[in-house]
C-alpha positions as CSV (number, residue, x, y, z in Angstrom):
1,M,132.1,93.8,111.5
2,Q,135.5,92.0,111.3
3,A,135.3,91.0,107.6
4,L,134.8,94.7,106.7
5,K,137.7,95.8,108.9
6,D,139.9,93.2,107.3
7,K,138.9,94.4,103.8
8,I,139.7,98.0,104.8
9,A,143.1,97.0,106.2
10,C,143.9,95.0,103.1
11,E,142.4,97.1,100.2
12,G,141.7,100.5,101.7
13,R,144.0,103.3,100.7
14,N,144.6,106.7,102.4
15,L,144.7,109.3,99.7
16,G,145.3,112.2,102.1
17,S,142.9,115.0,103.1
18,G,140.7,112.4,104.9
19,I,139.9,110.5,101.7
20,L,139.7,106.7,102.1
21,K,139.8,104.9,98.8
22,A,137.5,102.0,99.1
23,D,136.3,101.7,95.6
24,T,137.6,98.2,95.0
25,F,135.0,96.8,97.4
26,I,132.3,99.4,98.3
27,N,131.6,102.1,95.8
28,H,132.9,101.3,92.3
29,Q,133.4,97.6,92.4
30,V,131.2,96.1,95.0
31,D,132.2,93.0,97.0
32,T,128.8,91.5,96.8
33,P,129.1,88.9,99.7
34,L,130.6,91.6,101.9
35,M,127.9,94.1,101.0
36,M,125.1,91.6,101.6
37,A,126.6,90.8,105.0
38,A,126.8,94.5,105.8
39,G,123.2,94.9,104.8
40,R,122.1,92.0,107.0
41,E,124.0,93.5,110.0
42,L,122.6,97.0,109.5
43,A,119.1,95.4,109.2
44,R,119.6,93.4,112.4
45,R,120.6,96.6,114.3
46,F,117.6,98.6,113.1
47,A,114.9,96.0,112.7
48,S,113.3,96.9,116.0
49,A,112.8,100.5,114.7
50,Q,110.4,99.0,112.1
51,P,111.5,101.1,109.1
52,T,109.1,101.0,106.2
53,K,111.7,102.2,103.7
54,V,115.4,102.8,103.4
55,L,116.8,106.1,102.0
56,T,120.2,106.8,100.6
57,A,122.1,109.2,98.3
58,E,122.9,108.4,94.7
59,I,125.2,106.6,93.8
60,S,127.6,105.2,96.4
61,G,125.0,104.6,99.0
62,I,122.8,102.4,96.7
63,A,124.6,99.1,97.3
64,P,124.5,99.1,101.1
65,A,121.0,100.6,101.1
66,L,119.7,97.9,98.8
67,A,121.4,95.2,100.8
68,T,119.8,96.6,104.0
69,A,116.4,97.0,102.5
70,A,116.5,93.5,101.1
71,A,117.3,92.1,104.5
72,L,114.4,94.2,106.0
73,D,112.1,93.3,103.1
74,V,111.2,97.0,102.4
75,P,111.7,99.3,99.4
76,V,114.8,101.4,98.9
77,I,114.7,105.1,97.8
78,F,117.8,106.9,96.5
79,A,118.0,110.7,96.4
80,R,118.9,111.7,92.9
81,K,121.5,114.3,92.2
82,H,119.9,115.4,88.9
83,K,116.2,115.7,88.4
84,P,114.9,113.4,85.6
85,I,112.0,114.6,83.5
86,T,109.8,111.8,85.0
87,M,109.9,113.4,88.4
88,P,107.1,115.8,89.4
89,A,107.9,119.5,89.7
90,D,107.1,119.7,93.4
91,C,110.0,117.3,94.4
92,L,111.8,117.4,97.7
93,V,115.3,119.0,97.4
94,E,118.1,119.6,99.8
95,T,121.8,120.5,99.3
96,A,124.9,119.2,100.9
97,P,128.7,119.7,100.3
98,S,130.4,116.7,98.7
99,H,133.8,116.0,100.2
100,T,135.0,113.9,97.2
101,K,133.4,116.2,94.5
102,G,134.5,119.5,96.1
103,H,131.2,121.3,95.6
104,M,127.5,121.4,96.7
105,V,125.2,118.6,95.4
106,E,121.5,118.5,95.3
107,L,119.6,115.5,96.8
108,I,116.2,115.2,95.1
109,V,113.4,112.8,96.1
110,S,109.9,112.6,94.5
111,P,107.0,113.0,96.9
112,E,105.5,110.0,95.1
113,V,107.8,107.7,97.0
114,L,108.3,109.5,100.4
115,G,105.5,110.8,102.6
116,P,104.2,111.3,106.1
117,E,103.4,107.6,106.6
118,D,107.0,106.5,106.1
119,R,109.4,105.4,108.8
120,I,112.8,105.9,107.2
121,L,116.1,104.3,107.9
122,I,118.9,106.3,106.2
123,I,121.9,104.2,105.0
124,D,125.1,105.3,103.3
125,D,128.5,104.0,102.5
126,F,130.3,106.6,104.6
127,L,129.7,108.8,107.6
128,A,132.3,111.5,107.6
129,S,131.1,115.1,108.2
130,G,127.5,114.0,108.3
131,Q,126.4,116.7,105.9
132,T,124.9,114.4,103.3
133,L,123.1,112.3,105.9
134,H,121.8,115.5,107.6
135,A,120.5,116.7,104.2
136,L,118.7,113.3,103.8
137,V,117.1,113.8,107.3
138,R,115.9,117.2,106.1
139,V,114.3,115.6,103.0
140,V,112.4,113.1,105.2
141,H,111.2,115.9,107.5
142,R,110.1,118.0,104.6
143,A,108.0,115.0,103.4
144,G,106.5,114.7,106.9
145,G,108.1,111.3,107.5
146,A,110.0,110.0,110.5
147,V,113.7,109.1,110.6
148,V,114.1,105.9,112.7
149,G,117.9,105.7,112.4
150,I,121.0,106.3,110.4
151,G,123.5,103.5,109.4
152,A,126.8,103.7,107.6
153,V,129.2,101.0,106.4
154,I,132.3,103.0,107.3
155,E,132.6,106.0,109.7
156,K,135.5,108.4,109.8
157,S,135.0,109.5,113.4
158,F,137.6,112.2,113.2
159,E,135.4,114.3,110.9
160,G,132.6,114.9,113.5
161,G,129.6,113.5,111.6
162,R,128.3,111.4,114.5
163,E,128.1,114.4,116.7
164,L,126.2,116.4,114.1
165,L,123.7,113.6,113.7
166,A,123.4,112.7,117.4
167,S,122.5,116.4,118.0
168,L,119.3,115.6,116.1
169,G,118.5,112.9,118.6
170,L,118.9,110.1,116.1
171,R,120.4,106.6,116.6
172,V,123.6,106.3,114.5
173,E,125.3,102.9,113.8
174,S,128.4,102.2,111.7
175,L,130.0,98.8,110.9
176,A,133.6,100.0,110.9
177,V,135.1,103.1,112.5
178,I,138.2,104.8,111.2
179,K,139.6,106.8,114.1
180,A,142.6,108.4,112.3
181,M,144.2,108.8,108.9
182,D,147.5,110.5,109.6
183,D,150.8,109.9,107.9
184,G,149.3,107.7,105.2
185,K,147.9,105.3,107.7
186,I,144.4,104.0,108.3
187,V,143.7,103.4,112.0
188,I,140.6,101.3,112.6
189,A,138.9,101.5,116.0
190,D,138.4,98.3,118.0
191,D,134.8,97.4,118.9
């Protein structure tokens, strides 16, 4: 997706240690037209899988997941990181390491919104190590649902997440691939 690649080249910042600062357009301030276009593109790529819901992780994944779900005309679920009192006791919980937070986070989903009848498309802002997305796959499997694919706005291919998720036999799509982040540079892969 060329508009996304252009935005990364213009506004993305390499903070070192594999951290891509994209918070001026993806996960703090959201470039709404860009995000809606990203959602339409992810929806186009996965429409044939006939997802019934889109699942993401709180909070950075909500914008691309919502845009994708809107384009597919299906509900979006986000895994909470803290259990609210309104959630039932028997919720679905998995853990994953957070690269940006530096510790393990819980991903919590109510069984009231995710069950065996669901065909889930998992969407997130980044695909890096794949650990968060893998935890979301486990949540869906614990609920008895089926994962029909995984989409990411930006993939950092040098962190190995695609290989981890592909080992599960799942289709993985990303809209922009960062192939290297050495010496303060951001190297975007060609299509």
